[in-house]
Phi, psi and omega in degrees: 000332184299325183286330176291318177296321178296323180294323180286329179280330181236068186294322185290334178300317183277338170293317177296323177300319178295318178296322178296322177298318180296317181293310180295325177296318176298319178297318180297319180296321182286322188268338183290138175299149182239130180205174179286311184240161177295165178288126181259110186265077173237090185289140181222139172244134177250127180244125185241117175258141177228132177205100187298134176092349181278130183290159178301324180293315178293323178297320180289318186280319189265341184245300188294314183299312180297321181292318180295322178295323177292325180297318185293343182257346187232357183241136184270157168061035176279128178270310170196167184233136175236149180210148174228132180248132179234184178288102179084000182220139174228132180241121181243127178245126180250117180262131181250162177290149177303137181088358178294151178279095188294328179295317177296316179298321179295319178296321178294321179294319178298315180297320180293322179295321179291323181290331182275356183297329181295329180270001180274167176302151182301137179086003179290132177267158176301149184283164171272128183244117184243134175272124182245137181233129181301326182279355177276095186236155176296132179245344180202139175241137183240120178266130179252122180218161179194150177271346183241330182283142178284168178298321180296320179293321178296315179296318180298314182292318179295321183282321187269334185245301185294317182297319179291330178288321183278337182293342180277355181283129183295131178088359183250139174235128184239105177285180179297150181295151172266153183074187182070185180230130179283119187293131175222152170269115189256137173251109178272110183279145177254103185300320181296315179295322180295320179292321181292326184259007176060048180243135177256168178295329178294323177298318179296316181296318180294320178297321179294318183289324184279339184249005176246067189230153168236111187249138174286135182239006178082211182221165181224137180254125176235106182068234181265014183240147179241118183253137174270128184258131179240134174246102183245105177258014180280123180300146181271334182230164178293325180299325178295330176296324179294339183266005180289135175286139181260310186196154175259119181240122180055038177081358180249131178286137176256124181263163181302322182290345179282333184237355183205164176235116181272131182217160176277102185234209183211156177291169180299126185280125182252352179212144181235133178239132177244131177244111184054041178085349180255144180293136181211210180221157182231129176246134182248127176258122181250142174272131180248146175063222184264019181294154180278129179300315182297318182292318180297313181296317179297318179295322179294315179297322179292320179294322178296320184286322188262331186247323189270307184298319179298335181257356183282155175298145183297334182277352179278132180247123177251128178231135180270122184237154172050059181280107182290337182295334179297318179290324179296312181297317181296318180295315182292319178297323178296317179293318179296321179298316179295323180294319178295318177299317179298319179295319179295318179294322178297314178298323179295318179294321178296317178299323182292318186270323179278325177077019181229120181290330177294316177296324178296319178298317181298315180294318183290336177291329181292337182293303181295326179296317179296319179295319179295320177299318179297318178296321179298313182292321177298319178296320179292332180269006174086015179275170181240165172275115184212182183296324183289313180293318178293326175296322176295319178293322176295323176295327183278347184302316184292335183254355177293332185278356186299310183298312181293320181296314180297319182293316180294319181295321180289328175295317176301321180295319178291325176294324178293340176275014176065033174272150173301156187300315181297317179294324178294321178294313181295313180295319179298320179290321181292322185291331183249009183299305182293312179300319180294321179294318180294319179294323177295317178296323179297319178294319181292325182295332180301329184266003179297319179302337179298328181292345181270356179292157178231166177073207182294329180299326179297316182288336181279317190260342177297317176301324178298313180296320178298319181298318180293314184295313179299319180294321180293318179294322177295322179297319179293320178296318179294326179291341178267344188237290188287320182300313177301322177299312181295322176298318182297323184265333185264341183257014177296318179295326178290333176294317178293322179297318179294326177293319178295321178295322179294321179295322179296322179293328177291000000 
């Protein structure tokens, strides 16, 4: 009862509290990340070893087993380890417990990989270590096509220009393009010419490596000036590569063009992308971590429109494909639409049974305020706006009005007993304080088992339960503070009306 009396004595304090809830709730809505599902915090590291020619059995016994044993002694918070060994390739996935410090774990894995190199087969290189996040999913696909540009040019432009422009967007990760051809300088060897001139493939490779160099040569001082000397033996054009000497045979120099043909080519193509039937390239934009899908997609589209297209060749065609933000917006709009319908129907039923439009307004004001309080707390705890949190709030809409409705109805009952308005408010609040609190706790207790879930289900359903519980607790707090104030100021005319009706009956 003390809080109800405090609310009646300090009405403006709780009015300011309501305005503060509106302001902070609006800020939370604007700043909270938006996605379809909550963030699933199951950190994974992928370690990839490559050693050409090593059989899967040898890869598993000599590489994977030793590395896994080292992981279990030097890396923290490992939940379990999975590995697959193939011909020349081994893929090891390390799963960590939720909440593990993945950056620390990655550093420990790198240190362990470097220490284990001595026990690996000769010539083994350090592995590639990739941080994988379940929530890092493709949110936008960009198709690159052209009627005049080659596949190699499309891949080159996407990898060297578009990818670097999009990589600076916060929350976005852009891997290498799919499709297209990765540009390489290819040396096509002529076996017959090599046999006739006594040249091997190793000779060609050594000649290319030794004469395609940029070497530091220091500096030279002449008088009062200091000159930096550069020795650049790297050919500037492909034709110059054809003129490189390979070997001297029988006193005659053999040039590269005598045994091979150097050309501007591409590596072996492992993926093909077609855009409207023509070969092209595909760029995938991925959302990383807790970034907002809508914000990442909007920033990428803005960068394409303002930075990339104005500088792109006119023959290059960019098409936005598989836009994940469309599904996010549709899902959120659907949940919000159902929540608004539920709130309107709830207000209509209150108006029908209580018969007072002022009381209906008071009850309906508590719905958005309770939802905003829940969003504020969800934002402070690191949650996002998604289908699960909005579904929880939509589920709570119908029961958020219980505390306010019971209090207003009980106040009307006390007013009908010809009590003064202030006394009717205090008595009405006191009479239902314990039952309303117990009923609110009973609703909250229903969602306690959700906290016992594990794995991905925990990350999916815990935000839903939190949204309902926070909204219910906020509804009870508002029914003890703001609702009595509004009843005190808005039902004064109804108090006089009830007195006149009583006089007429007399």
